Biopython code that builds the backbone (N, CA, C, O; Angstrom):
import numpy as np
from Bio.PDB.StructureBuilder import StructureBuilder

atoms = [
    (1, "MET", "N", (10.521, -7.643, 11.570)),
    (1, "MET", "CA", (11.474, -8.777, 12.184)),
    (1, "MET", "C", (12.644, -7.709, 13.126)),
    (1, "MET", "O", (13.445, -8.265, 13.877)),
    (2, "LEU", "N", (12.641, -6.353, 13.010)),
    (2, "LEU", "CA", (13.571, -5.837, 13.717)),
    (2, "LEU", "C", (12.771, -5.537, 15.190)),
    (2, "LEU", "O", (13.408, -5.339, 16.225)),
    (3, "VAL", "N", (11.406, -5.533, 15.143)),
    (3, "VAL", "CA", (10.832, -4.993, 16.390)),
    (3, "VAL", "C", (10.427, -6.304, 17.416)),
    (3, "VAL", "O", (10.243, -6.257, 18.633)),
    (4, "VAL", "N", (10.354, -7.414, 16.565)),
    (4, "VAL", "CA", (9.884, -8.591, 17.460)),
    (4, "VAL", "C", (11.079, -9.506, 17.883)),
    (4, "VAL", "O", (11.823, -10.205, 17.195)),
    (5, "GLU", "N", (11.036, -9.306, 19.083)),
    (5, "GLU", "CA", (12.498, -10.032, 19.950)),
    (5, "GLU", "C", (12.686, -11.467, 19.899)),
    (5, "GLU", "O", (13.796, -11.973, 20.062)),
    (6, "ASP", "N", (11.405, -12.286, 19.628)),
    (6, "ASP", "CA", (11.512, -13.634, 19.905)),
    (6, "ASP", "C", (11.534, -14.194, 18.001)),
    (6, "ASP", "O", (10.497, -14.084, 17.346)),
    (7, "ASP", "N", (12.575, -14.644, 17.483)),
    (7, "ASP", "CA", (12.740, -15.214, 16.428)),
    (7, "ASP", "C", (11.370, -16.175, 15.709)),
    (7, "ASP", "O", (10.949, -16.125, 14.554)),
    (8, "HIS", "N", (11.008, -16.825, 16.588)),
    (8, "HIS", "CA", (10.210, -17.789, 16.286)),
    (8, "HIS", "C", (8.615, -16.893, 16.155)),
    (8, "HIS", "O", (7.687, -17.318, 15.467)),
    (9, "ILE", "N", (8.579, -16.092, 16.656)),
    (9, "ILE", "CA", (7.449, -15.274, 16.639)),
    (9, "ILE", "C", (7.370, -13.946, 15.332)),
    (9, "ILE", "O", (6.404, -13.396, 14.801)),
    (10, "ALA", "N", (8.686, -13.801, 15.175)),
    (10, "ALA", "CA", (9.069, -13.056, 14.183)),
    (10, "ALA", "C", (8.791, -13.732, 12.658)),
    (10, "ALA", "O", (8.169, -13.109, 11.798)),
    (11, "PHE", "N", (9.298, -15.002, 12.449)),
    (11, "PHE", "CA", (9.196, -15.862, 11.313)),
    (11, "PHE", "C", (7.677, -16.396, 11.338)),
    (11, "PHE", "O", (7.112, -16.561, 10.257)),
    (12, "ALA", "N", (7.116, -16.624, 12.333)),
    (12, "ALA", "CA", (5.752, -16.647, 12.318)),
    (12, "ALA", "C", (4.892, -15.659, 11.759)),
    (12, "ALA", "O", (3.957, -15.994, 11.032)),
    (13, "LEU", "N", (5.154, -14.346, 12.064)),
    (13, "LEU", "CA", (4.414, -13.263, 11.679)),
    (13, "LEU", "C", (4.824, -13.048, 10.156)),
    (13, "LEU", "O", (3.940, -12.761, 9.348)),
    (14, "ALA", "N", (6.061, -13.174, 9.774)),
    (14, "ALA", "CA", (6.387, -13.216, 8.510)),
    (14, "ALA", "C", (5.516, -14.136, 7.485)),
    (14, "ALA", "O", (5.073, -13.830, 6.378)),
    (15, "GLU", "N", (5.401, -15.488, 8.279)),
    (15, "GLU", "CA", (4.594, -16.261, 7.246)),
    (15, "GLU", "C", (3.333, -15.775, 7.054)),
    (15, "GLU", "O", (2.960, -15.777, 5.881)),
    (16, "VAL", "N", (2.444, -15.288, 8.009)),
    (16, "VAL", "CA", (1.174, -14.677, 7.996)),
    (16, "VAL", "C", (1.160, -13.439, 6.952)),
    (16, "VAL", "O", (0.250, -13.366, 6.126)),
    (17, "ILE", "N", (2.059, -12.588, 6.998)),
    (17, "ILE", "CA", (2.270, -11.765, 6.260)),
    (17, "ILE", "C", (2.395, -12.165, 4.803)),
    (17, "ILE", "O", (1.668, -11.549, 4.024)),
    (18, "CYS", "N", (3.137, -13.024, 4.344)),
    (18, "CYS", "CA", (3.300, -13.547, 3.084)),
    (18, "CYS", "C", (2.106, -14.069, 2.468)),
    (18, "CYS", "O", (1.679, -13.796, 1.346)),
    (19, "ARG", "N", (1.468, -15.080, 3.582)),
    (19, "ARG", "CA", (0.328, -15.867, 3.129)),
    (19, "ARG", "C", (-0.794, -15.001, 2.926)),
    (19, "ARG", "O", (-1.413, -15.165, 1.875)),
    (20, "ASP", "N", (-1.263, -13.928, 3.881)),
    (20, "ASP", "CA", (-2.617, -13.371, 3.857)),
    (20, "ASP", "C", (-2.438, -11.761, 3.320)),
    (20, "ASP", "O", (-3.435, -11.095, 3.041)),
    (21, "PHE", "N", (-1.388, -11.342, 3.234)),
    (21, "PHE", "CA", (-1.063, -9.970, 3.003)),
    (21, "PHE", "C", (-0.402, -9.686, 1.452)),
    (21, "PHE", "O", (-1.000, -8.933, 0.684)),
    (22, "ILE", "N", (0.548, -10.176, 1.154)),
    (22, "ILE", "CA", (1.029, -10.081, 0.048)),
    (22, "ILE", "C", (1.196, -11.309, -1.142)),
    (22, "ILE", "O", (1.863, -11.181, -2.169)),
    (23, "SER", "N", (0.474, -12.443, -0.772)),
    (23, "SER", "CA", (0.565, -13.428, -1.451)),
    (23, "SER", "C", (0.436, -13.061, -3.152)),
    (23, "SER", "O", (1.248, -13.374, -4.023)),
    (24, "ASP", "N", (-0.642, -12.424, -3.292)),
    (24, "ASP", "CA", (-0.922, -11.910, -4.678)),
    (24, "ASP", "C", (0.389, -11.433, -5.481)),
    (24, "ASP", "O", (0.550, -11.681, -6.676)),
    (25, "PHE", "N", (1.445, -10.615, -4.574)),
    (25, "PHE", "CA", (2.676, -10.282, -5.296)),
    (25, "PHE", "C", (3.696, -11.507, -5.636)),
    (25, "PHE", "O", (4.745, -11.340, -6.259)),
    (26, "MET", "N", (3.279, -12.659, -5.180)),
    (26, "MET", "CA", (4.180, -13.592, -5.443)),
    (26, "MET", "C", (3.880, -14.813, -6.335)),
    (26, "MET", "O", (4.356, -15.947, -6.273)),
    (27, "ASN", "N", (2.852, -14.226, -7.289)),
    (27, "ASN", "CA", (2.607, -15.074, -8.321)),
    (27, "ASN", "C", (3.425, -14.779, -9.445)),
    (27, "ASN", "O", (4.070, -13.734, -9.518)),
    (28, "CYS", "N", (3.426, -15.862, -10.527)),
    (28, "CYS", "CA", (4.634, -15.664, -11.427)),
    (28, "CYS", "C", (4.136, -14.299, -12.558)),
    (28, "CYS", "O", (4.853, -13.844, -13.450)),
    (29, "ASP", "N", (2.849, -13.881, -12.244)),
    (29, "ASP", "CA", (2.628, -12.692, -13.222)),
    (29, "ASP", "C", (2.006, -11.853, -12.240)),
    (29, "ASP", "O", (1.829, -12.033, -11.035)),
    (30, "PHE", "N", (1.640, -10.665, -13.185)),
    (30, "PHE", "CA", (1.347, -9.473, -12.445)),
    (30, "PHE", "C", (-0.178, -9.174, -12.418)),
    (30, "PHE", "O", (-0.632, -8.134, -11.942)),
    (31, "GLU", "N", (-1.003, -10.250, -13.011)),
    (31, "GLU", "CA", (-2.266, -10.073, -13.567)),
    (31, "GLU", "C", (-3.235, -9.950, -12.409)),
    (31, "GLU", "O", (-4.206, -9.202, -12.530)),
    (32, "VAL", "N", (-3.024, -10.672, -11.238)),
    (32, "VAL", "CA", (-4.118, -10.489, -10.195)),
    (32, "VAL", "C", (-3.534, -8.946, -9.399)),
    (32, "VAL", "O", (-4.330, -8.289, -8.728)),
    (33, "VAL", "N", (-2.535, -8.636, -9.519)),
    (33, "VAL", "CA", (-1.986, -7.700, -8.686)),
    (33, "VAL", "C", (-2.254, -6.236, -9.314)),
    (33, "VAL", "O", (-2.370, -5.192, -8.672)),
    (34, "GLY", "N", (-2.329, -6.405, -10.791)),
    (34, "GLY", "CA", (-2.796, -5.334, -11.642)),
    (34, "GLY", "C", (-4.169, -5.124, -11.125)),
    (34, "GLY", "O", (-4.358, -4.067, -10.523)),
    (35, "LYS", "N", (-5.233, -6.008, -11.265)),
    (35, "LYS", "CA", (-6.490, -5.861, -11.169)),
    (35, "LYS", "C", (-6.998, -5.667, -9.545)),
    (35, "LYS", "O", (-8.153, -5.324, -9.294)),
    (36, "ALA", "N", (-6.241, -5.865, -8.745)),
    (36, "ALA", "CA", (-6.352, -5.799, -7.523)),
    (36, "ALA", "C", (-5.750, -4.031, -7.142)),
    (36, "ALA", "O", (-6.253, -3.507, -6.148)),
    (37, "MET", "N", (-5.053, -3.484, -7.685)),
    (37, "MET", "CA", (-4.185, -2.174, -7.594)),
    (37, "MET", "C", (-5.356, -1.277, -8.402)),
    (37, "MET", "O", (-5.425, -0.087, -8.091)),
    (38, "ARG", "N", (-6.107, -1.693, -9.232)),
    (38, "ARG", "CA", (-6.836, -0.844, -9.786)),
    (38, "ARG", "C", (-8.258, -0.429, -8.813)),
    (38, "ARG", "O", (-9.110, 0.428, -9.045)),
    (39, "MET", "N", (-8.146, -1.361, -7.683)),
    (39, "MET", "CA", (-9.009, -1.000, -6.446)),
    (39, "MET", "C", (-8.557, 0.567, -5.862)),
    (39, "MET", "O", (-9.380, 1.324, -5.347)),
    (40, "LEU", "N", (-7.479, 0.819, -5.992)),
    (40, "LEU", "CA", (-7.040, 2.045, -5.447)),
    (40, "LEU", "C", (-7.506, 3.376, -6.158)),
    (40, "LEU", "O", (-7.670, 4.453, -5.584)),
    (41, "LEU", "N", (-7.674, 3.149, -7.370)),
    (41, "LEU", "CA", (-8.164, 4.359, -8.063)),
    (41, "LEU", "C", (-9.720, 4.345, -7.826)),
    (41, "LEU", "O", (-10.212, 5.469, -7.931)),
    (42, "VAL", "N", (-10.646, 3.299, -7.520)),
    (42, "VAL", "CA", (-11.999, 3.271, -6.977)),
    (42, "VAL", "C", (-12.109, 4.267, -5.828)),
    (42, "VAL", "O", (-12.807, 5.281, -5.801)),
    (43, "ILE", "N", (-11.154, 3.716, -4.720)),
    (43, "ILE", "CA", (-11.165, 4.189, -3.603)),
    (43, "ILE", "C", (-10.888, 5.776, -3.645)),
    (43, "ILE", "O", (-11.648, 6.523, -3.029)),
    (44, "ILE", "N", (-9.869, 6.251, -4.326)),
    (44, "ILE", "CA", (-9.692, 7.324, -4.810)),
    (44, "ILE", "C", (-10.580, 7.985, -5.554)),
    (44, "ILE", "O", (-10.536, 9.199, -5.354)),
    (45, "LYS", "N", (-11.329, 7.656, -6.298)),
    (45, "LYS", "CA", (-12.609, 8.335, -6.829)),
    (45, "LYS", "C", (-13.778, 8.655, -5.760)),
    (45, "LYS", "O", (-14.466, 9.668, -5.641)),
    (46, "SER", "N", (-13.771, 7.467, -5.032)),
    (46, "SER", "CA", (-15.028, 7.747, -4.289)),
    (46, "SER", "C", (-14.612, 8.976, -3.022)),
    (46, "SER", "O", (-15.429, 9.623, -2.367)),
    (47, "SER", "N", (-13.569, 9.028, -2.957)),
    (47, "SER", "CA", (-13.036, 10.256, -1.990)),
    (47, "SER", "C", (-12.751, 11.672, -2.534)),
    (47, "SER", "O", (-12.981, 12.674, -1.856)),
    (48, "ASP", "N", (-12.201, 11.723, -3.882)),
    (48, "ASP", "CA", (-11.577, 12.880, -4.572)),
    (48, "ASP", "C", (-11.931, 12.685, -5.928)),
    (48, "ASP", "O", (-11.243, 11.889, -6.567)),
    (49, "SER", "N", (-13.006, 13.341, -6.573)),
    (49, "SER", "CA", (-12.997, 13.313, -7.860)),
    (49, "SER", "C", (-11.957, 13.963, -8.864)),
    (49, "SER", "O", (-11.533, 13.630, -9.971)),
    (50, "THR", "N", (-11.753, 14.900, -8.116)),
    (50, "THR", "CA", (-10.566, 15.775, -9.014)),
    (50, "THR", "C", (-9.182, 15.060, -9.042)),
    (50, "THR", "O", (-8.500, 15.172, -10.060)),
    (51, "LEU", "N", (-8.751, 14.372, -8.046)),
    (51, "LEU", "CA", (-7.607, 13.871, -8.320)),
    (51, "LEU", "C", (-7.849, 12.424, -9.176)),
    (51, "LEU", "O", (-7.089, 12.070, -10.077)),
    (52, "HIS", "N", (-8.677, 11.883, -8.874)),
    (52, "HIS", "CA", (-9.263, 10.716, -9.772)),
    (52, "HIS", "C", (-9.202, 11.028, -11.510)),
    (52, "HIS", "O", (-8.640, 10.319, -12.345)),
    (53, "ARG", "N", (-9.786, 12.017, -11.699)),
    (53, "ARG", "CA", (-10.017, 12.884, -13.116)),
    (53, "ARG", "C", (-8.409, 12.970, -13.673)),
    (53, "ARG", "O", (-7.968, 12.421, -14.683)),
    (54, "PHE", "N", (-7.777, 13.701, -12.847)),
    (54, "PHE", "CA", (-6.438, 13.941, -13.067)),
    (54, "PHE", "C", (-5.631, 12.554, -13.342)),
    (54, "PHE", "O", (-5.196, 12.300, -14.466)),
    (55, "LEU", "N", (-5.486, 11.802, -12.396)),
    (55, "LEU", "CA", (-4.966, 10.668, -12.836)),
    (55, "LEU", "C", (-5.123, 9.727, -13.951)),
    (55, "LEU", "O", (-4.216, 9.145, -14.547)),
    (56, "THR", "N", (-6.624, 9.636, -14.199)),
    (56, "THR", "CA", (-7.148, 8.834, -15.187)),
    (56, "THR", "C", (-6.827, 9.569, -16.566)),
    (56, "THR", "O", (-6.475, 8.936, -17.561)),
    (57, "ASP", "N", (-6.970, 10.895, -16.549)),
    (57, "ASP", "CA", (-6.398, 11.894, -17.718)),
    (57, "ASP", "C", (-5.188, 11.530, -18.077)),
    (57, "ASP", "O", (-4.954, 11.250, -19.253)),
    (58, "ALA", "N", (-4.283, 11.481, -17.164)),
    (58, "ALA", "CA", (-2.597, 11.317, -17.410)),
    (58, "ALA", "C", (-2.634, 9.936, -17.869)),
    (58, "ALA", "O", (-1.586, 9.633, -18.441)),
    (59, "HIS", "N", (-3.582, 8.899, -17.803)),
    (59, "HIS", "CA", (-3.273, 7.497, -17.687)),
    (59, "HIS", "C", (-2.254, 7.078, -16.866)),
    (59, "HIS", "O", (-1.376, 6.349, -17.327)),
    (60, "VAL", "N", (-2.243, 7.377, -15.890)),
    (60, "VAL", "CA", (-1.520, 6.723, -14.645)),
    (60, "VAL", "C", (-2.195, 5.617, -14.142)),
    (60, "VAL", "O", (-3.351, 5.715, -13.732)),
    (61, "GLU", "N", (-1.581, 4.588, -14.139)),
    (61, "GLU", "CA", (-1.696, 3.352, -13.642)),
    (61, "GLU", "C", (-1.417, 3.485, -12.226)),
    (61, "GLU", "O", (-0.596, 4.294, -11.795)),
    (62, "PRO", "N", (-2.126, 2.661, -11.463)),
    (62, "PRO", "CA", (-1.901, 2.336, -9.925)),
    (62, "PRO", "C", (-0.474, 1.817, -9.443)),
    (62, "PRO", "O", (-0.134, 1.765, -8.262)),
    (63, "TYR", "N", (0.293, 1.450, -10.504)),
    (63, "TYR", "CA", (1.683, 1.006, -10.035)),
    (63, "TYR", "C", (2.298, 1.863, -9.194)),
    (63, "TYR", "O", (3.186, 1.401, -8.477)),
    (64, "PHE", "N", (2.005, 3.100, -9.113)),
    (64, "PHE", "CA", (2.688, 4.130, -8.360)),
    (64, "PHE", "C", (2.797, 3.664, -6.814)),
    (64, "PHE", "O", (3.630, 4.074, -6.007)),
    (65, "ALA", "N", (1.824, 2.764, -6.591)),
    (65, "ALA", "CA", (1.736, 2.276, -5.102)),
    (65, "ALA", "C", (2.351, 1.036, -4.649)),
    (65, "ALA", "O", (2.303, 0.614, -3.493)),
    (66, "THR", "N", (3.056, 0.358, -5.850)),
    (66, "THR", "CA", (3.561, -0.781, -5.715)),
    (66, "THR", "C", (4.241, -1.007, -4.366)),
    (66, "THR", "O", (3.818, -1.671, -3.419)),
    (67, "SER", "N", (5.549, -0.219, -4.487)),
    (67, "SER", "CA", (6.374, -0.198, -3.246)),
    (67, "SER", "C", (5.602, 0.010, -1.815)),
    (67, "SER", "O", (5.959, -0.573, -0.791)),
    (68, "TRP", "N", (4.627, 0.812, -1.875)),
    (68, "TRP", "CA", (3.731, 1.119, -0.550)),
    (68, "TRP", "C", (3.258, -0.444, -0.307)),
    (68, "TRP", "O", (3.610, -1.107, 0.668)),
    (69, "LEU", "N", (2.541, -0.837, -1.190)),
    (69, "LEU", "CA", (1.934, -1.958, -0.775)),
    (69, "LEU", "C", (2.942, -3.383, -0.327)),
    (69, "LEU", "O", (2.642, -4.216, 0.528)),
    (70, "LEU", "N", (4.046, -3.365, -1.077)),
    (70, "LEU", "CA", (4.919, -4.358, -0.873)),
    (70, "LEU", "C", (5.714, -4.419, 0.505)),
    (70, "LEU", "O", (6.044, -5.451, 1.090)),
    (71, "THR", "N", (6.006, -2.831, 0.994)),
    (71, "THR", "CA", (6.844, -2.578, 2.058)),
    (71, "THR", "C", (5.890, -2.116, 3.141)),
    (71, "THR", "O", (6.369, -2.032, 4.272)),
    (72, "TRP", "N", (4.609, -1.801, 2.970)),
    (72, "TRP", "CA", (3.768, -1.133, 3.952)),
    (72, "TRP", "C", (4.607, 0.033, 4.413)),
    (72, "TRP", "O", (4.810, 0.140, 5.623)),
    (73, "PHE", "N", (5.187, 1.039, 3.467)),
    (73, "PHE", "CA", (5.749, 2.239, 3.660)),
    (73, "PHE", "C", (6.980, 2.115, 4.376)),
    (73, "PHE", "O", (7.518, 3.146, 4.777)),
    (74, "ALA", "N", (7.470, 1.072, 4.582)),
    (74, "ALA", "CA", (8.486, 1.078, 5.401)),
    (74, "ALA", "C", (9.894, 1.627, 4.874)),
    (74, "ALA", "O", (10.787, 1.960, 5.653)),
    (75, "HIS", "N", (10.012, 1.689, 3.505)),
    (75, "HIS", "CA", (11.144, 2.172, 2.695)),
    (75, "HIS", "C", (10.960, 3.909, 2.766)),
    (75, "HIS", "O", (11.950, 4.585, 2.487)),
    (76, "ASP", "N", (9.798, 4.530, 3.109)),
    (76, "ASP", "CA", (9.568, 5.799, 2.895)),
    (76, "ASP", "C", (9.147, 6.471, 4.080)),
    (76, "ASP", "O", (8.710, 7.620, 4.027)),
    (77, "LEU", "N", (9.263, 5.750, 5.282)),
    (77, "LEU", "CA", (9.362, 6.089, 6.621)),
    (77, "LEU", "C", (10.610, 6.219, 7.007)),
    (77, "LEU", "O", (11.417, 5.438, 6.503)),
    (78, "ALA", "N", (11.055, 7.136, 7.903)),
    (78, "ALA", "CA", (12.468, 7.287, 8.501)),
    (78, "ALA", "C", (12.788, 6.768, 9.873)),
    (78, "ALA", "O", (13.915, 6.507, 10.295)),
    (79, "LEU", "N", (11.631, 6.650, 10.523)),
    (79, "LEU", "CA", (12.017, 5.824, 11.850)),
    (79, "LEU", "C", (11.219, 4.760, 11.916)),
    (79, "LEU", "O", (10.079, 4.766, 11.451)),
    (80, "ILE", "N", (11.822, 3.631, 12.576)),
    (80, "ILE", "CA", (11.221, 2.364, 12.493)),
    (80, "ILE", "C", (10.048, 2.438, 13.457)),
    (80, "ILE", "O", (9.069, 1.749, 13.172)),
    (81, "SER", "N", (10.018, 3.032, 14.342)),
    (81, "SER", "CA", (8.734, 3.275, 15.030)),
    (81, "SER", "C", (7.673, 3.746, 14.555)),
    (81, "SER", "O", (6.634, 3.680, 15.212)),
    (82, "ASP", "N", (7.710, 4.345, 13.265)),
    (82, "ASP", "CA", (6.709, 4.939, 12.429)),
    (82, "ASP", "C", (6.287, 3.741, 11.652)),
    (82, "ASP", "O", (5.126, 3.342, 11.562)),
    (83, "ALA", "N", (7.245, 3.250, 11.147)),
    (83, "ALA", "CA", (7.107, 1.674, 10.470)),
    (83, "ALA", "C", (6.096, 0.854, 10.936)),
    (83, "ALA", "O", (5.057, 0.467, 10.401)),
    (84, "ALA", "N", (6.780, 0.577, 12.479)),
    (84, "ALA", "CA", (6.171, -0.534, 13.292)),
    (84, "ALA", "C", (4.852, 0.021, 13.686)),
    (84, "ALA", "O", (4.062, -0.822, 14.112)),
    (85, "ARG", "N", (4.473, 1.133, 13.644)),
    (85, "ARG", "CA", (2.824, 1.658, 13.830)),
    (85, "ARG", "C", (2.379, 1.347, 12.717)),
    (85, "ARG", "O", (1.261, 0.846, 12.832)),
    (86, "VAL", "N", (2.818, 1.423, 11.432)),
    (86, "VAL", "CA", (1.902, 1.204, 10.191)),
    (86, "VAL", "C", (1.449, -0.306, 10.263)),
    (86, "VAL", "O", (0.312, -0.766, 10.162)),
    (87, "TYR", "N", (2.736, -0.994, 10.481)),
    (87, "TYR", "CA", (2.440, -2.474, 10.495)),
    (87, "TYR", "C", (1.747, -2.952, 11.361)),
    (87, "TYR", "O", (1.010, -3.886, 11.043)),
    (88, "ASP", "N", (1.754, -2.554, 12.494)),
    (88, "ASP", "CA", (0.752, -2.951, 13.614)),
    (88, "ASP", "C", (-0.646, -2.721, 12.892)),
    (88, "ASP", "O", (-1.333, -3.721, 12.681)),
    (89, "ALA", "N", (-1.123, -1.455, 12.493)),
    (89, "ALA", "CA", (-2.338, -0.996, 11.794)),
    (89, "ALA", "C", (-2.684, -1.888, 10.809)),
    (89, "ALA", "O", (-3.882, -2.155, 10.899)),
    (90, "VAL", "N", (-2.203, -2.394, 10.013)),
    (90, "VAL", "CA", (-2.019, -2.992, 9.042)),
    (90, "VAL", "C", (-2.369, -4.579, 9.390)),
    (90, "VAL", "O", (-3.303, -5.182, 8.862)),
    (91, "LEU", "N", (-1.574, -5.081, 10.247)),
    (91, "LEU", "CA", (-1.861, -6.445, 11.026)),
    (91, "LEU", "C", (-3.037, -6.624, 11.676)),
    (91, "LEU", "O", (-3.545, -7.733, 11.842)),
    (92, "CYS", "N", (-3.567, -5.456, 12.109)),
    (92, "CYS", "CA", (-4.809, -5.366, 12.850)),
    (92, "CYS", "C", (-6.342, -5.568, 12.180)),
    (92, "CYS", "O", (-7.429, -5.961, 12.602)),
    (93, "ALA", "N", (-5.846, -5.107, 10.977)),
    (93, "ALA", "CA", (-7.040, -4.646, 10.001)),
    (93, "ALA", "C", (-7.085, -5.851, 8.798)),
    (93, "ALA", "O", (-6.309, -6.805, 8.745)),
    (94, "HIS", "N", (-8.259, -5.545, 7.790)),
    (94, "HIS", "CA", (-8.611, -6.562, 6.948)),
    (94, "HIS", "C", (-7.257, -6.432, 5.908)),
    (94, "HIS", "O", (-6.634, -5.370, 5.935)),
    (95, "PRO", "N", (-6.857, -7.415, 5.084)),
    (95, "PRO", "CA", (-5.846, -7.307, 4.128)),
    (95, "PRO", "C", (-5.937, -6.189, 3.139)),
    (95, "PRO", "O", (-4.943, -5.941, 2.457)),
    (96, "LEU", "N", (-7.085, -5.457, 2.986)),
    (96, "LEU", "CA", (-7.169, -4.597, 1.747)),
    (96, "LEU", "C", (-6.975, -3.361, 2.876)),
    (96, "LEU", "O", (-7.182, -2.299, 2.288)),
    (97, "PHE", "N", (-6.754, -3.205, 3.837)),
    (97, "PHE", "CA", (-6.608, -1.930, 4.369)),
    (97, "PHE", "C", (-5.427, -0.874, 4.000)),
    (97, "PHE", "O", (-5.424, 0.356, 3.952)),
    (98, "CYS", "N", (-4.324, -1.953, 3.734)),
    (98, "CYS", "CA", (-3.204, -0.858, 2.940)),
    (98, "CYS", "C", (-3.547, -0.174, 1.791)),
    (98, "CYS", "O", (-3.061, 0.910, 1.466)),
    (99, "TYR", "N", (-4.358, -0.779, 1.187)),
    (99, "TYR", "CA", (-5.064, -0.078, -0.450)),
    (99, "TYR", "C", (-5.629, 1.456, 0.424)),
    (99, "TYR", "O", (-5.366, 2.575, -0.018)),
    (100, "TYR", "N", (-6.255, 1.274, 1.427)),
    (100, "TYR", "CA", (-6.947, 2.545, 1.828)),
    (100, "TYR", "C", (-5.810, 3.637, 2.606)),
    (100, "TYR", "O", (-6.101, 4.832, 2.667)),
    (101, "ILE", "N", (-4.762, 3.226, 3.073)),
    (101, "ILE", "CA", (-3.596, 3.898, 3.633)),
    (101, "ILE", "C", (-3.166, 4.385, 2.355)),
    (101, "ILE", "O", (-3.204, 5.606, 2.202)),
    (102, "CYS", "N", (-2.666, 3.496, 1.178)),
    (102, "CYS", "CA", (-2.175, 4.238, -0.167)),
    (102, "CYS", "C", (-3.088, 5.547, -0.682)),
    (102, "CYS", "O", (-2.663, 6.670, -0.950)),
    (103, "ALA", "N", (-4.388, 5.094, -0.737)),
    (103, "ALA", "CA", (-5.218, 5.916, -1.330)),
    (103, "ALA", "C", (-5.043, 7.355, -0.309)),
    (103, "ALA", "O", (-4.938, 8.439, -0.884)),
    (104, "ALA", "N", (-5.016, 7.303, 1.262)),
    (104, "ALA", "CA", (-4.889, 8.580, 2.038)),
    (104, "ALA", "C", (-3.528, 9.129, 1.659)),
    (104, "ALA", "O", (-3.487, 10.346, 1.482)),
    (105, "VAL", "N", (-2.443, 8.462, 1.510)),
    (105, "VAL", "CA", (-1.277, 9.207, 1.133)),
    (105, "VAL", "C", (-1.223, 9.951, -0.290)),
    (105, "VAL", "O", (-0.572, 10.986, -0.428)),
    (106, "SER", "N", (-2.047, 9.279, -1.486)),
    (106, "SER", "CA", (-2.256, 9.654, -2.378)),
    (106, "SER", "C", (-2.995, 11.121, -2.483)),
    (106, "SER", "O", (-2.572, 12.067, -3.148)),
    (107, "LEU", "N", (-4.220, 11.106, -1.665)),
    (107, "LEU", "CA", (-4.831, 12.205, -1.191)),
    (107, "LEU", "C", (-4.133, 13.207, -0.707)),
    (107, "LEU", "O", (-4.169, 14.383, -1.069)),
    (108, "TYR", "N", (-3.493, 12.721, 0.124)),
    (108, "TYR", "CA", (-2.241, 13.748, 1.155)),
    (108, "TYR", "C", (-1.348, 14.329, -0.001)),
    (108, "TYR", "O", (-1.038, 15.511, 0.141)),
    (109, "LEU", "N", (-0.948, 13.773, -0.970)),
    (109, "LEU", "CA", (0.070, 14.232, -1.995)),
    (109, "LEU", "C", (-0.386, 15.007, -3.363)),
    (109, "LEU", "O", (0.170, 15.369, -4.400)),
    (110, "LYS", "N", (-1.853, 15.071, -2.739)),
    (110, "LYS", "CA", (-2.560, 15.477, -4.198)),
    (110, "LYS", "C", (-2.199, 16.988, -4.894)),
    (110, "LYS", "O", (-2.116, 17.277, -6.088)),
    (111, "ALA", "N", (-2.050, 17.682, -3.908)),
    (111, "ALA", "CA", (-1.533, 19.358, -4.308)),
    (111, "ALA", "C", (0.016, 19.087, -5.103)),
    (111, "ALA", "O", (0.258, 19.827, -6.056)),
    (112, "SER", "N", (1.043, 18.049, -4.722)),
    (112, "SER", "CA", (1.799, 17.905, -5.101)),
    (112, "SER", "C", (1.782, 17.456, -6.637)),
    (112, "SER", "O", (2.361, 18.014, -7.568)),
    (113, "CYS", "N", (0.991, 16.329, -6.675)),
    (113, "CYS", "CA", (0.569, 15.907, -8.082)),
    (113, "CYS", "C", (-0.094, 16.617, -9.201)),
    (113, "CYS", "O", (0.083, 16.325, -10.384)),
    (114, "LEU", "N", (-1.020, 17.751, -8.687)),
    (114, "LEU", "CA", (-1.686, 18.455, -9.618)),
    (114, "LEU", "C", (-0.748, 19.614, -10.001)),
    (114, "LEU", "O", (-0.997, 20.325, -10.975)),
    (115, "THR", "N", (0.463, 19.814, -9.127)),
    (115, "THR", "CA", (1.306, 20.993, -9.944)),
    (115, "THR", "C", (2.212, 20.361, -10.655)),
    (115, "THR", "O", (2.981, 21.199, -11.127)),
    (116, "ILE", "N", (2.542, 19.124, -11.010)),
    (116, "ILE", "CA", (3.657, 18.571, -11.745)),
    (116, "ILE", "C", (3.232, 19.217, -12.994)),
    (116, "ILE", "O", (4.078, 19.844, -13.633)),
    (117, "VAL", "N", (2.118, 19.145, -13.384)),
    (117, "VAL", "CA", (1.499, 19.311, -14.863)),
    (117, "VAL", "C", (2.277, 20.635, -15.330)),
    (117, "VAL", "O", (2.075, 21.108, -16.448)),
]
sb = StructureBuilder()
sb.init_structure("model")
sb.init_model(0)
sb.init_chain("A")
sb.init_seg("    ")
for serial, (resi, resn, name, xyz) in enumerate(atoms, 1):
    if name == "N":
        sb.init_residue(resn, " ", resi, " ")
    sb.init_atom(name, np.array(xyz, "f"), 0.0, 1.0, " ", f" {name:<3s}", serial, name[0])
structure = sb.get_structure()
């Protein structure tokens, strides 16, 4: 809404985002989201068995990515131009694309995760 200058377009876009991208997060319970978020671990497993093994051995649930999936990283990016670029990419892709971005960020942070132990 900060980068779209026309209010009608901004609100229409917000409606599409709510309906097509984050509707699972708006249910009364977290059951559907919990199942969908496990897909993140499947994506990580297919890319990096070491990180996947570390996360599963540590009993880490994929809820660490909840804010990433809800805000599309807007709270983690310092520049609005970077957030807008992520939003553009997610909006142009399949609704599950954000899970792949979350997996990529997890892989990027792998070294930090493995040194926590």
